[in-house]
C-alpha positions as CSV (number, residue, x, y, z in Angstrom):
1,X,89.7,104.5,103.6
2,X,93.5,104.4,104.0
3,X,95.2,102.7,107.0
4,X,98.8,102.4,108.0
5,X,101.1,101.1,110.7
6,X,103.4,103.6,112.3
7,X,106.0,103.7,115.0
8,X,104.3,105.2,118.1
9,X,105.6,105.7,121.7
10,X,108.3,103.1,121.7
11,X,106.1,100.6,119.9
12,X,103.8,100.6,116.9
13,X,100.1,101.4,116.3
14,X,97.6,101.3,113.5
15,X,96.5,104.7,112.1
16,X,93.9,106.1,109.7
17,X,95.1,108.5,107.0
18,X,93.1,111.8,106.8
19,X,94.5,114.1,104.2
20,X,97.8,115.5,105.4
21,X,97.8,113.8,108.8
22,X,97.1,110.4,110.5
23,X,94.8,109.6,113.4
24,X,96.5,107.1,115.7
25,X,94.3,104.1,116.6
26,X,96.1,103.3,119.8
27,X,94.2,100.1,120.7
28,X,95.7,98.2,117.7
29,X,99.4,97.5,117.3
30,X,99.2,97.3,113.5
31,X,96.8,97.1,110.7
32,X,96.8,93.3,111.0
33,X,95.6,93.5,114.6
34,X,92.9,95.9,113.5
35,X,91.7,93.5,110.9
36,X,91.7,90.6,113.3
37,X,89.6,92.7,115.7
38,X,87.0,93.0,113.0
39,X,86.1,96.6,113.5
40,X,87.7,98.3,110.5
41,X,84.5,100.2,109.4
42,X,84.1,101.5,113.0
43,X,87.6,103.1,112.9
44,X,86.3,105.7,110.4
45,X,84.7,107.5,113.3
46,X,87.4,106.9,116.0
47,X,89.3,109.9,117.3
48,X,92.8,109.8,118.6
49,X,96.1,111.6,118.6
50,X,97.1,113.1,115.2
51,X,100.4,113.3,113.5
52,X,101.3,115.2,110.3
53,X,101.8,112.7,107.5
54,X,105.2,114.0,106.7
55,X,106.4,113.4,110.3
56,X,105.2,109.8,110.4
57,X,107.7,107.0,110.6
58,X,106.1,104.0,108.9
59,X,106.3,100.4,109.9
60,X,105.3,97.5,107.5
61,X,101.5,97.7,107.0
62,X,101.2,94.3,108.6
63,X,103.8,93.3,111.1
64,X,103.3,89.5,111.5
65,X,101.0,87.9,108.9
66,X,100.4,84.2,109.3
67,X,101.1,83.8,105.6
68,X,102.8,85.8,102.8
69,X,101.9,84.1,99.5
70,X,103.5,85.4,96.4
71,X,102.6,84.9,92.7
72,X,105.3,84.6,90.1
73,X,104.8,85.2,86.4
74,X,101.4,86.8,86.7
75,X,101.7,89.9,84.4
76,X,101.6,89.1,80.7
77,X,104.3,91.6,79.9
78,X,106.7,90.2,82.5
79,X,106.0,86.6,81.4
80,X,106.9,87.5,77.8
81,X,110.1,89.3,78.9
82,X,111.2,86.3,81.0
83,X,110.5,84.1,77.9
84,X,108.0,81.9,79.7
85,X,104.6,80.5,78.7
86,X,101.4,81.9,80.3
87,X,100.7,79.7,83.3
88,X,97.5,77.7,83.5
89,X,97.6,77.9,87.3
90,X,99.1,80.6,89.6
91,X,102.8,80.1,90.2
92,X,103.1,80.3,94.0
93,X,105.9,80.7,96.5
94,X,106.0,82.0,100.1
95,X,107.9,84.5,102.2
96,X,108.5,84.7,105.9
97,X,107.4,87.7,108.2
98,X,111.0,88.7,108.7
99,X,111.4,89.5,105.1
100,X,109.1,92.5,105.6
101,X,110.3,96.1,105.8
102,X,108.8,99.6,105.9
103,X,108.3,102.4,103.5
104,X,111.1,104.9,103.9
105,X,113.5,102.4,105.5
106,X,117.0,101.8,104.3
107,X,117.3,98.2,103.1
108,X,120.4,96.0,103.1
109,X,122.2,94.8,100.0
110,X,123.7,91.5,101.3
111,X,127.3,91.0,100.2
112,X,126.5,87.4,99.1
113,X,124.5,88.5,96.1
114,X,125.7,90.9,93.4
115,X,122.5,90.4,91.3
116,X,119.8,92.2,93.4
117,X,116.7,93.2,91.4
118,X,113.5,95.2,91.9
119,X,109.9,94.0,91.5
120,X,107.2,96.5,92.1
121,X,103.9,94.7,93.1
122,X,100.3,95.2,94.0
123,X,99.7,93.4,97.3
124,X,96.4,92.1,98.6
125,X,95.7,92.2,102.3
126,X,93.1,89.8,103.7
127,X,90.4,91.2,106.1
128,X,88.4,88.1,107.1
129,X,89.2,84.4,107.4
130,X,88.3,82.4,104.3
131,X,88.6,78.8,103.1
132,X,87.5,77.4,99.8
133,X,86.0,80.7,98.8
134,X,83.7,81.3,95.9
135,X,84.0,84.5,93.9
136,X,81.7,86.5,96.2
137,X,83.4,85.3,99.4
138,X,86.9,85.9,97.9
139,X,86.0,89.5,97.0
140,X,84.5,90.1,100.5
141,X,87.6,88.7,102.2
142,X,89.9,91.4,100.6
143,X,90.4,94.3,103.1
144,X,92.3,96.3,100.6
145,X,95.6,96.7,98.7
146,X,99.1,98.0,99.4
147,X,102.4,98.2,97.6
148,X,105.3,95.7,97.8
149,X,108.8,95.5,96.3
150,X,109.7,91.9,95.9
151,X,113.4,92.5,96.0
152,X,115.0,89.4,94.4
153,X,118.5,88.0,94.6
154,X,118.5,86.6,91.1
155,X,121.7,84.6,91.3
156,X,120.3,82.7,94.4
157,X,116.8,82.5,92.9
158,X,118.0,80.6,89.8
159,X,120.5,78.3,91.5
160,X,117.7,75.7,91.5
161,X,114.3,75.3,90.0
162,X,112.7,76.5,93.2
163,X,112.8,80.2,93.8
164,X,112.6,80.4,97.6
165,X,116.2,81.1,98.4
166,X,116.3,84.1,96.2
167,X,113.1,85.6,97.7
168,X,113.3,85.3,101.5
169,X,116.3,87.4,102.5
170,X,115.7,89.3,105.7
171,X,114.2,92.8,105.3
172,X,114.0,92.4,101.5
173,X,110.3,93.0,101.0
174,X,109.1,96.6,101.9
175,X,105.3,96.7,102.3
176,X,103.4,100.0,102.4
177,X,103.1,102.8,103.0
178,X,99.3,102.4,103.4
179,X,96.5,99.9,102.9
180,X,93.9,101.4,100.6
181,X,90.4,100.0,100.3
182,X,89.2,99.2,96.8
183,X,87.2,102.3,96.4
184,X,90.3,104.4,96.7
185,X,91.9,102.8,93.6
186,X,90.9,104.1,90.1
187,X,89.8,101.7,87.4
188,X,92.7,102.7,85.2
189,X,95.3,102.5,88.0
190,X,98.9,101.8,86.9
191,X,102.0,100.8,88.7
192,X,105.3,102.6,88.1
193,X,108.7,101.6,89.4
194,X,111.5,104.3,89.3
195,X,115.1,103.4,90.1
196,X,117.5,106.3,90.7
197,X,115.1,108.6,88.9
198,X,114.7,106.4,85.8
199,X,111.3,104.8,85.0
200,X,111.8,101.0,84.8
201,X,108.3,99.6,85.1
202,X,105.0,101.0,83.9
203,X,102.2,98.5,84.0
204,X,98.4,98.3,84.2
205,X,97.6,96.6,87.5
206,X,94.8,94.8,85.7
207,X,97.2,93.1,83.2
208,X,97.1,90.0,85.5
209,X,96.7,86.4,84.3
210,X,95.1,85.6,87.6
211,X,93.4,88.6,89.3
212,X,92.9,89.3,93.0
213,X,89.6,87.4,93.4
214,X,90.9,84.4,91.5
215,X,94.0,84.3,93.6
216,X,92.1,84.4,96.9
217,X,89.8,81.6,95.6
218,X,92.8,79.5,94.5
219,X,95.0,80.0,97.5
220,X,92.1,79.6,100.0
221,X,91.4,76.2,98.4
222,X,94.8,75.1,99.8
223,X,94.9,76.9,103.1
224,X,92.9,79.2,105.3
225,X,93.6,82.8,104.6
226,X,93.4,84.9,107.8
227,X,93.1,88.6,108.6
228,X,96.4,90.3,107.9
229,X,97.6,87.7,105.5
230,X,99.3,89.2,102.4
231,X,99.3,88.1,98.7
232,X,101.8,89.6,96.4
233,X,100.2,89.5,92.9
234,X,103.3,89.6,90.7
235,X,105.3,92.2,88.8
236,X,104.9,93.8,85.4
237,X,107.6,94.0,82.8
238,X,110.8,96.0,83.3
239,X,112.8,94.1,85.9
240,X,116.6,94.5,85.8
241,X,117.4,90.8,85.2
242,X,115.5,90.8,81.9
243,X,117.3,93.9,80.5
244,X,120.1,93.8,78.0
245,X,122.5,94.4,79.5
246,X,121.2,93.2,82.9
247,X,120.8,95.9,85.6
248,X,120.9,95.4,89.4
249,X,120.7,97.6,92.5
250,X,123.8,99.2,93.9
251,X,124.6,100.8,97.3
252,X,122.8,104.1,97.3
253,X,120.1,103.1,94.8
254,X,116.6,104.5,95.5
255,X,113.6,102.6,94.4
256,X,110.1,104.2,94.2
257,X,107.1,102.1,93.5
258,X,103.9,104.0,92.8
259,X,100.3,102.7,92.4
260,X,97.6,105.1,91.6
261,X,95.2,105.4,94.5
262,X,97.6,103.9,97.1
263,X,100.7,106.1,97.0
264,X,104.4,105.6,96.7
265,X,106.7,103.1,98.4
266,X,110.2,104.5,98.6
267,X,113.4,102.7,99.9
268,X,117.1,103.4,99.6
269,X,119.5,100.4,99.5
270,X,122.8,100.3,101.3
271,X,125.6,97.7,101.3
272,X,125.3,95.4,104.3
273,X,128.4,94.5,106.2
274,X,129.1,90.7,106.2
């Protein structure tokens, strides 16, 4: 099953993707609300208004998660390019809900940072509340997966040893276009990030030091994960900051992040007025 959140009648609504169209699930304001209601499986049979997929205006898959937990240095290839050691434990940081943006949306390049980088990522969406999960509970708590671009202001990120200030700029984390359940994603799925038509990242989504189940287990030890919460699992090699010479986004840049079985997250970046 694939679900999404769309703009609908002056507001937003969850929707189910059916081939070349979506079925609007009007009772739920977004996928997060649908997950909190606990009736995801039942939506497979729900009828509603339909819209052609190419006419849909997406919103972030989840509008207001209680938590957005991010994992740094989790792909082996990326760890090596950043000249770091493999971490024994997940490297965690957090984002705020106002960092989220939608697939297809123009995103701002703030004038305060000239070093804005791309990071295509597989994102986990939590479907049921879980605390101190074992492996089985962690796997059952995962509603599905979506795509994120953890746009990073590198000069701000590395001002201090803590990364937060480079990772929480408003509307810097597009999330979407859809949530796909695990059965939609092939076992050999890869993630590819294309910037202005040039392939920059091409990684196996299973090249993780800490996989999805391990991350849910670890994070839920610390805090309760709730329906609609999001975990960004890290980025593979190929980010602009690690290149020689270094590369960053410019006004007009278009970033496309594709994960097999989920789809493609596309955003154009434009200079933001101070």
